[in-house]
C-alpha positions as CSV (number, residue, x, y, z in Angstrom):
1,G,80.4,86.1,133.6
2,G,79.1,89.5,134.9
3,K,78.6,93.1,132.8
4,V,81.7,95.1,132.7
5,M,81.0,98.5,133.9
6,I,82.6,101.7,131.9
7,K,85.6,103.2,133.6
8,K,88.0,105.7,131.6
9,F,91.7,104.5,131.9
10,G,93.1,107.9,131.4
11,V,92.2,111.6,132.4
12,N,89.0,112.1,134.1
13,S,87.2,114.6,131.8
14,S,85.5,116.6,134.3
15,N,88.2,117.9,136.2
16,G,91.3,117.1,133.6
17,K,93.6,115.7,136.1
18,S,95.4,112.8,135.6
19,K,93.8,109.7,137.1
20,V,95.2,106.4,136.8
21,S,92.5,103.8,136.8
22,V,92.6,100.8,138.8
23,L,93.3,97.7,136.9
24,V,89.7,96.3,136.6
25,I,90.5,94.1,134.2
26,G,92.4,92.2,136.8
27,C,89.2,91.4,138.4
28,V,88.2,89.9,135.1
29,I,91.1,88.0,134.0
30,I,93.8,88.2,136.5
31,L,92.3,86.8,139.6
32,M,90.5,84.0,137.7
33,L,94.2,82.7,136.7
34,A,95.7,83.4,140.2
35,M,96.2,80.0,141.2
36,A,96.9,78.7,137.4
37,I,99.8,81.5,137.0
38,S,102.5,80.2,139.5
39,E,101.9,76.3,138.2
40,L,101.7,77.4,134.4
41,S,105.0,79.8,135.4
42,L,106.8,76.5,136.4
43,Y,106.2,74.5,133.6
44,R,106.8,76.9,131.2
45,D,110.6,77.7,133.3
46,S,111.2,73.9,132.9
47,H,110.8,74.4,129.1
48,N,112.3,78.0,128.2
49,S,114.8,76.6,125.6
50,D,112.0,75.0,124.0
51,F,109.8,77.8,123.2
52,N,112.3,80.4,121.2
53,Y,110.8,80.2,118.0
54,W,108.2,83.2,117.8
55,E,108.8,86.2,115.6
56,Q,112.1,87.5,116.7
57,N,113.2,91.2,117.3
58,N,114.9,93.3,114.7
59,S,117.1,95.1,116.6
60,A,120.1,94.5,119.5
61,I,119.8,95.8,122.9
62,D,121.7,99.2,123.7
63,E,121.8,99.3,127.6
64,N,122.3,103.1,127.0
65,K,119.0,103.4,125.5
66,F,115.3,102.9,127.2
67,N,114.8,99.6,125.9
68,I,111.1,97.9,125.9
69,L,110.4,94.7,124.7
70,A,106.6,94.5,123.0
71,S,103.9,92.3,121.7
72,S,104.1,92.0,117.9
73,E,100.5,93.0,117.9
74,N,101.4,96.3,119.5
75,K,103.9,97.6,116.6
76,D,100.9,99.9,115.5
77,L,101.6,101.6,118.6
78,E,105.3,102.4,118.0
79,E,104.6,105.8,116.9
80,I,102.8,106.8,119.6
81,V,105.7,106.1,122.0
82,L,108.4,107.0,120.1
83,N,107.1,110.2,119.2
84,Y,106.4,111.1,122.6
85,A,109.8,110.0,123.6
86,K,111.2,112.0,120.9
87,S,109.3,115.1,122.1
88,K,111.0,114.7,125.5
89,G,114.3,113.7,124.4
90,Y,114.1,110.2,125.7
91,D,116.4,107.4,123.3
92,V,113.9,104.5,123.4
93,N,114.3,101.3,121.5
94,I,111.7,99.1,121.1
95,N,112.0,95.3,120.1
96,Y,109.3,92.8,119.1
97,A,108.3,89.3,119.9
98,G,105.1,87.3,120.1
99,T,103.5,87.7,123.5
100,L,104.2,84.5,124.8
101,E,107.9,84.7,123.3
102,V,108.2,87.8,125.4
103,M,107.9,86.4,128.9
104,D,110.5,83.6,127.6
105,K,113.2,86.2,126.5
106,I,112.5,87.7,129.9
107,N,113.2,84.3,131.9
108,N,116.0,83.8,129.7
109,G,117.7,87.2,131.2
110,E,117.4,89.1,128.4
111,K,117.7,92.7,130.0
112,Y,114.8,95.4,129.2
113,D,113.3,98.3,131.2
114,S,110.0,97.6,130.4
115,I,107.7,95.2,128.8
116,F,104.1,96.2,126.7
117,I,102.4,93.0,126.1
118,S,99.0,92.2,124.9
119,N,97.4,90.7,127.7
120,S,98.7,90.9,131.7
121,I,97.9,87.0,132.6
122,W,101.3,86.7,131.0
123,A,103.0,89.1,133.1
124,Y,102.8,86.8,135.9
125,M,104.6,83.9,134.2
126,I,108.1,85.9,134.5
127,D,110.3,84.3,137.4
128,S,110.5,87.3,139.9
129,K,114.1,85.9,140.6
130,V,115.0,87.3,137.3
131,A,113.4,89.9,136.7
132,T,111.2,92.3,139.1
133,L,107.9,93.8,137.3
134,K,106.3,96.9,138.7
135,N,103.9,99.5,138.2
136,S,101.8,97.6,135.7
137,K,98.8,99.6,134.3
138,A,96.2,98.5,131.2
139,T,96.3,101.1,128.6
140,S,93.6,100.0,126.7
141,I,91.0,96.9,126.2
142,T,91.0,94.6,122.9
143,P,88.2,91.9,122.4
144,V,89.0,89.0,120.3
145,I,86.0,88.6,117.9
146,F,84.7,87.7,114.8
147,G,84.9,89.7,111.6
148,I,82.9,88.4,108.8
149,K,82.2,89.4,105.3
150,K,79.3,91.5,105.7
151,S,77.4,89.7,103.1
152,K,78.1,86.3,104.3
153,A,77.0,87.6,108.1
154,E,73.8,88.9,106.3
155,E,73.3,85.6,104.9
156,L,73.7,83.8,108.5
157,G,71.5,86.2,109.8
158,F,74.0,87.6,112.2
159,V,73.5,91.5,111.2
160,N,72.0,93.3,114.1
161,K,71.1,90.4,115.7
162,T,72.1,88.6,119.6
163,I,74.2,85.9,118.5
164,Y,75.6,83.3,120.7
165,T,78.7,80.8,120.1
166,K,76.5,78.2,119.2
167,D,75.3,80.0,116.2
168,L,78.5,80.5,115.4
169,V,79.3,76.5,115.6
170,D,75.9,75.6,113.8
171,A,77.0,78.0,111.0
172,I,80.1,76.4,110.8
173,S,78.7,73.0,111.0
174,S,76.5,73.5,108.2
175,G,79.3,74.1,105.7
176,K,78.0,77.8,105.8
177,L,81.0,79.5,107.7
178,K,84.9,79.3,107.5
179,F,87.3,81.7,109.1
180,T,90.8,82.2,109.5
181,M,92.7,82.5,113.3
182,A,96.0,82.8,114.7
183,N,97.4,79.6,116.2
184,P,96.1,78.7,119.6
185,T,99.2,77.1,121.1
186,I,101.4,80.0,120.6
187,T,100.0,83.3,120.0
188,N,97.8,85.3,122.7
189,S,94.8,85.9,120.2
190,G,94.6,82.5,119.0
191,A,94.8,80.9,122.9
192,S,92.4,83.7,124.3
193,A,89.8,82.9,121.7
194,Y,90.1,78.9,121.9
195,L,90.0,79.4,125.8
196,G,86.9,81.7,125.8
197,L,85.4,79.4,123.0
198,L,86.0,76.3,125.4
199,Y,84.5,78.5,128.2
200,T,81.2,79.2,126.5
201,L,80.6,76.0,124.6
202,A,81.2,74.4,128.2
203,G,77.7,76.5,129.4
204,N,79.7,79.3,131.0
205,P,80.3,77.2,133.8
206,E,81.5,78.9,137.4
207,V,84.8,76.9,137.3
208,L,86.3,75.2,134.3
209,T,87.6,71.8,135.0
210,E,89.5,69.1,133.3
211,E,86.3,67.0,133.8
212,I,84.4,69.5,131.7
213,L,87.0,69.6,129.2
214,N,87.0,66.0,129.2
215,K,83.2,65.8,128.1
216,E,82.3,64.1,124.9
217,D,79.8,66.9,123.9
218,V,82.1,70.0,124.7
219,R,85.1,68.5,122.5
220,Q,82.6,67.7,120.1
221,S,81.6,71.1,119.8
222,L,85.3,72.6,119.8
223,K,86.1,69.8,117.0
224,T,83.2,71.0,115.0
225,F,84.4,74.5,115.5
226,F,87.9,74.1,114.2
227,S,86.6,72.0,111.2
228,G,85.8,75.4,109.6
229,L,89.7,76.6,110.2
230,E,90.8,77.2,106.8
231,R,94.1,78.6,107.5
232,S,96.1,79.2,110.6
233,S,99.3,81.6,111.3
234,G,101.9,81.8,113.7
235,S,101.4,85.5,114.6
236,E,98.8,87.9,114.2
237,D,100.4,90.4,111.7
238,F,101.0,87.6,109.3
239,L,97.2,86.7,109.8
240,E,96.1,90.2,108.5
241,E,98.6,90.0,105.8
242,A,97.3,86.8,104.5
243,F,93.7,87.7,104.9
244,L,94.2,90.7,102.9
245,K,96.0,88.9,100.3
246,G,93.8,85.7,100.3
247,D,90.1,84.9,99.7
248,Y,88.5,84.7,102.9
249,E,85.2,85.1,104.3
250,A,86.1,85.3,108.2
251,V,88.9,85.9,110.8
252,V,88.9,85.8,114.4
253,S,91.2,88.3,115.9
254,Y,91.4,91.4,117.6
255,E,88.8,93.9,117.2
256,S,91.7,96.6,116.3
257,S,92.9,94.1,113.8
258,I,89.4,94.0,112.4
259,I,89.0,97.4,112.2
260,K,92.7,97.6,110.4
261,I,91.6,95.2,108.2
262,N,88.5,96.9,107.0
263,K,90.1,100.3,106.7
264,E,92.6,98.5,104.0
265,L,89.8,96.8,102.8
266,E,87.7,99.9,102.3
267,S,90.5,102.1,101.0
268,K,90.7,99.2,97.9
269,G,87.0,99.5,97.4
270,K,86.6,96.1,98.7
271,E,83.9,94.4,100.9
272,T,84.6,94.7,104.6
273,L,83.9,92.6,107.3
274,Y,81.0,92.7,110.1
275,A,81.9,92.5,113.7
276,V,80.5,89.5,115.7
277,Y,80.5,89.6,120.0
278,P,78.8,86.3,121.4
279,V,76.8,87.5,123.9
280,D,77.8,84.9,125.8
281,G,81.2,85.3,126.1
282,V,83.8,87.5,124.6
283,S,87.8,87.0,125.4
284,I,89.3,90.4,126.1
285,C,92.8,91.5,126.1
286,D,94.3,95.0,128.3
287,N,97.5,95.5,126.8
288,P,99.6,96.6,130.0
289,F,102.9,98.8,129.8
290,I,105.2,97.4,132.8
291,Y,108.1,98.5,134.4
292,I,111.0,96.4,134.8
293,D,113.1,97.5,138.2
294,N,116.7,97.3,137.1
295,K,117.3,99.7,140.0
296,N,118.1,102.7,137.9
297,D,116.3,105.8,138.8
298,G,116.5,107.5,135.5
299,K,115.3,104.9,133.7
300,K,112.1,104.6,136.2
301,N,111.2,108.1,135.4
302,I,111.1,107.5,131.8
303,F,108.8,104.7,132.0
304,T,106.4,106.7,134.4
305,D,106.6,109.6,131.7
306,I,105.8,107.0,128.9
307,Q,102.8,105.6,130.9
308,S,101.5,108.8,132.0
309,Y,101.3,109.8,128.5
310,L,99.5,106.8,127.4
311,L,97.0,107.0,129.9
312,S,96.5,111.2,129.5
313,D,93.9,112.4,127.4
314,E,96.1,112.7,124.5
315,G,97.5,109.4,124.6
316,Q,94.1,107.8,124.9
317,K,93.1,109.6,122.0
318,L,95.8,108.1,120.0
319,L,95.3,104.7,121.2
320,Q,91.5,105.2,120.2
321,E,92.3,105.9,116.7
322,K,94.3,102.3,116.4
323,G,91.2,100.8,117.4
324,R,92.0,100.1,121.0
325,R,89.1,100.6,123.4
326,T,90.1,102.9,126.4
327,W,87.2,102.1,128.7
328,L,86.3,99.2,130.2
329,G,83.8,96.8,128.2
330,G,80.9,98.6,127.7
331,I,79.2,101.7,126.7
332,N,80.8,105.1,125.1
333,K,78.7,107.0,123.4
334,N,81.4,109.3,122.8
335,A,83.8,106.7,120.9
336,N,84.9,107.8,117.4
337,K,82.6,106.5,114.9
338,N,85.3,106.9,112.1
339,V,86.9,104.2,114.0
340,F,84.5,102.0,115.9
341,N,82.2,102.5,112.7
342,P,78.7,101.0,113.5
343,K,78.6,99.9,110.0
344,W,81.4,97.2,110.7
345,G,79.1,96.0,113.3
346,I,81.2,97.6,116.3
347,D,78.4,98.7,118.9
348,T,80.2,100.9,121.6
349,D,76.5,101.3,123.2
350,K,76.5,97.7,124.4
351,Y,78.2,95.8,127.4
352,I,80.6,92.5,126.3
353,T,80.4,90.1,128.5
354,P,84.0,88.6,129.5
355,V,84.8,85.0,129.8
356,K,86.7,83.0,132.7
357,Y,89.3,81.6,132.3
358,P,90.7,78.2,133.6
359,N,93.6,77.0,135.7
360,A,96.8,75.8,134.5
361,S,96.0,72.1,134.4
362,V,93.2,72.8,132.6
363,I,94.8,75.4,130.2
364,K,97.5,73.0,129.7
365,Q,95.4,70.0,129.3
366,A,93.2,71.8,126.4
367,L,96.3,73.1,124.6
368,G,97.5,69.4,124.4
369,V,93.7,68.2,123.3
370,Y,93.6,71.2,120.7
371,Q,97.0,70.0,119.0
372,T,96.2,66.3,119.4
373,E,92.6,66.0,118.5
374,L,90.3,69.4,118.1
375,R,92.6,71.0,115.4
376,K,91.8,70.4,111.5
377,P,94.2,67.8,110.5
378,V,97.0,68.9,108.2
379,H,98.2,67.6,105.1
380,V,101.9,69.2,104.8
381,V,104.7,68.4,102.3
382,F,108.4,69.2,103.4
383,C,110.8,69.7,100.6
384,L,114.3,69.3,101.8
385,D,117.5,70.3,99.7
386,Y,120.2,67.4,99.1
387,S,122.2,69.3,97.2
388,G,125.9,69.2,97.4
389,S,126.5,72.4,99.7
390,M,124.3,70.9,102.4
391,Y,127.2,68.5,103.2
392,G,128.5,68.7,106.8
393,D,126.6,71.2,109.2
394,G,123.8,72.2,106.7
395,M,122.8,68.8,106.6
396,N,123.3,67.9,110.1
397,Q,121.2,70.8,111.2
398,L,118.4,69.5,108.7
399,R,118.3,66.0,110.3
400,K,118.4,67.5,113.9
401,A,115.2,69.7,113.0
402,M,113.5,67.0,111.2
403,Q,114.1,64.7,113.7
404,Y,112.3,67.0,116.4
405,I,109.5,67.9,114.3
406,L,108.4,64.5,113.4
407,S,108.8,63.0,116.8
408,D,107.3,63.4,120.0
409,E,109.6,65.8,121.2
410,A,107.6,68.5,119.4
411,S,104.7,67.9,122.3
412,K,106.7,69.7,124.4
413,D,106.1,73.1,122.3
414,Y,102.5,72.2,121.2
415,I,103.2,71.4,117.6
416,Q,103.4,67.8,117.4
417,F,101.6,66.1,114.4
418,S,98.9,63.6,115.1
419,E,97.3,60.2,113.9
420,E,94.8,62.2,111.6
421,D,97.6,63.8,109.9
422,K,99.3,63.3,106.4
423,I,102.7,64.3,105.7
424,D,105.3,63.9,102.6
425,V,108.8,64.5,102.4
426,I,110.4,65.5,99.0
427,M,114.0,65.4,98.9
428,F,115.7,67.2,96.3
429,S,118.9,68.3,94.6
430,S,119.2,68.5,90.7
431,E,116.2,66.9,90.4
432,V,113.5,65.4,92.8
433,R,114.6,62.2,94.1
434,G,111.2,60.7,95.4
435,V,108.4,61.2,97.7
436,L,108.0,59.8,101.0
437,S,104.6,59.5,102.6
438,T,102.3,58.7,105.9
439,D,98.9,58.5,106.1
440,N,99.8,58.8,110.0
441,G,101.6,61.9,111.3
442,L,102.5,59.4,114.4
443,E,104.2,57.3,112.1
444,T,107.6,58.8,110.8
445,D,110.4,56.5,111.7
446,K,110.7,55.3,108.2
447,I,110.8,58.4,106.9
448,L,113.3,59.6,109.3
449,E,115.4,56.6,108.7
450,R,115.3,57.8,104.8
451,I,116.0,61.5,105.6
452,N,119.1,60.3,107.9
453,N,120.1,58.0,105.3
454,E,120.2,60.2,102.3
455,E,123.4,61.8,101.1
456,P,123.5,65.9,99.6
457,Y,125.0,65.8,96.3
458,G,124.1,67.7,93.0
459,S,122.4,71.2,92.3
460,T,119.4,72.7,93.2
461,A,116.1,72.5,91.4
462,L,113.4,73.9,94.3
463,Y,111.2,75.3,91.8
464,Y,110.9,71.7,90.3
465,A,110.4,70.1,94.1
466,S,108.2,73.1,94.8
467,A,106.0,72.3,91.9
468,K,105.9,68.7,92.9
469,G,104.8,69.6,96.4
470,I,101.9,71.3,95.0
471,E,101.0,68.4,92.8
472,T,100.8,66.2,95.8
473,L,98.2,68.4,97.5
474,K,96.1,69.7,94.8
475,N,93.5,66.8,94.8
476,E,93.7,66.7,98.4
477,D,90.3,67.5,100.3
478,A,90.7,71.1,101.7
479,N,87.6,70.6,103.8
480,K,89.3,67.9,105.7
481,Y,92.8,69.2,105.4
482,N,94.5,72.5,105.6
483,L,97.2,72.1,103.2
484,S,101.0,73.5,102.8
485,V,104.6,73.1,101.7
486,I,107.4,73.7,104.0
487,L,110.3,74.3,101.5
488,M,113.6,74.5,103.0
489,T,116.8,75.3,100.9
490,D,120.4,76.6,101.2
491,G,121.1,77.4,97.9
492,I,120.0,79.5,94.4
493,A,117.7,77.8,92.1
494,N,120.1,76.9,89.2
495,I,117.6,74.2,87.7
496,G,113.9,75.8,86.5
497,T,112.1,78.9,86.6
498,L,109.7,80.4,88.9
499,Y,107.4,79.7,85.8
500,D,108.0,76.0,86.5
501,L,106.4,76.4,89.5
502,E,103.5,79.0,88.4
503,K,102.1,76.8,85.8
504,V,101.5,74.2,88.3
505,Y,100.1,76.2,91.2
506,K,97.4,78.6,89.5
507,P,95.6,75.9,87.4
508,A,95.5,74.1,91.1
509,K,92.9,76.8,91.9
510,K,93.9,76.3,95.9
511,E,95.8,78.5,97.9
512,I,98.2,76.2,99.5
513,P,100.7,78.4,100.6
514,I,104.5,77.7,100.6
515,Y,106.7,78.3,103.8
516,S,110.2,78.7,102.7
517,I,113.2,78.4,105.0
518,M,116.4,79.9,104.0
519,F,119.9,78.5,105.1
520,G,123.4,79.6,104.1
521,E,123.7,81.0,100.6
522,A,119.7,80.9,100.0
523,D,118.4,83.8,97.7
524,D,115.8,85.4,99.4
525,N,114.7,87.3,96.6
526,Q,114.1,83.9,94.7
527,L,111.8,82.7,97.9
528,E,110.0,86.1,98.3
529,D,108.6,85.5,94.8
530,I,107.6,82.2,95.5
531,A,105.8,83.5,98.9
532,K,104.2,86.2,96.6
533,L,102.8,83.7,94.5
534,T,101.4,81.5,97.2
535,N,100.6,83.4,99.8
536,G,103.4,82.0,102.1
537,K,106.1,83.6,104.1
538,V,109.9,83.3,104.2
539,F,111.8,82.2,107.4
540,D,115.4,82.9,108.2
541,G,117.3,79.9,109.3
542,K,120.9,80.8,108.5
543,E,121.4,81.3,112.6
544,D,119.5,78.4,114.3
545,L,117.8,75.8,111.4
546,V,115.9,73.7,114.1
547,A,114.5,77.1,115.7
548,A,113.1,78.0,112.0
549,F,111.6,74.7,111.4
550,K,109.9,75.1,114.7
551,K,108.5,78.5,113.8
552,V,107.0,77.6,110.5
553,R,105.3,74.5,112.1
554,G,103.1,77.1,114.3
555,Y,101.7,78.2,110.8
556,N,100.2,75.1,109.4
């Protein structure tokens, strides 16, 4: 819990010579997880096939290129890497995935030459028998913080004041503060924020134990905190997108993300966010660039050159321009104030106190407790396409997906429902066939029986089905439940129009996102229009419908 002293990652400005810094952040984070990593790795290795539902990459692996697998939140650094690679004549390809999925891709045998992830703690979950990691060096530091609309922060008395985690919990408890954040069970920023919150609310113990997590006062404080969660996202990228499109007053995310959001808000003349760093502890991420040794000297040389560039004065300056701290933790009076803008609450003249992470057993228990007890309950409506074109393989995949989502099997991925959740299932074809409901997310046997027995036939009235989903949720208490509709279709809407949904959605005056899963010959333009209307998202289930359903569950 001590203060982190400043140490520059790249060039020593006094002599201009390249000087690679020691991974001080390892002392802060990695050593605190050393005993946890091997156990957590074994746990995840036993479930590798169940974790493949985060954001997928965009291009195939070409072994003739230098292939980098990067966390999706590092996509804003792509230009820096590729521009330098181009200047040196290197043929570099970058694929992206969620930070946790990066580990699974490598453990499942996908071949890359380097990984560029958000936090070095996850690298230790890679099986050394599958891939040999070398030359890991942090490139920048990114705290996970609160960004609150300036007027709201002033109202709460948070501007230019010393703020503790308890102050945030009290504001949420009194109904004065609501926020959005990435899902703690499947994203790095969400998991980091949650574990940091757990540590500070437990009183900053030397060691965070299962006994502490089981304390009623700790759990109640955590539950109170998450009662203020207005919307959860399955990725950091979409969290930014949804926040900018929606009407939210706060977000929990990377400092660099808060900076990015504020630049966008400022360019549109909108109110910006004020950054809040609880003095009792902040989760930090170190964005390491790591070599995978495939016994290829040529690629090793490319890696070393790119890494050295990222750590050079020029590279570090470019990283700073993206909102990344290139010093460890605390004071840097020379930071670019146009990026680390003081009027946004970003203070580079103060130390940041890093949190201590618990061991593997506590991490696993904490994730399970979050999903079943601490998170805000959801009321979700599934709209399922039972048109004639779903006959055969499509219907088999749909039933398999719903069997997974509505059963205990989903607990392997921390996406199971709890007894406090509400679930509705609308089966539709030429018309809405009916609504199946349960007020207990664990009691789904009758719903599954109907899903398995209903036969596909008829046309595709997806707009009417979506409107029925909105009607089902429009009178629900959004303070008690997070609301969403999950629409799955394999075809083109040939009954009704977008207006049939719009005339129900807009009068509801609630942001109820519709997450669409396209399968078969589904019209992505129609589904994108629905996403635009409802601040939702479209998922591609054409290759693997079950994986798409897993992925979309991370968003609600």
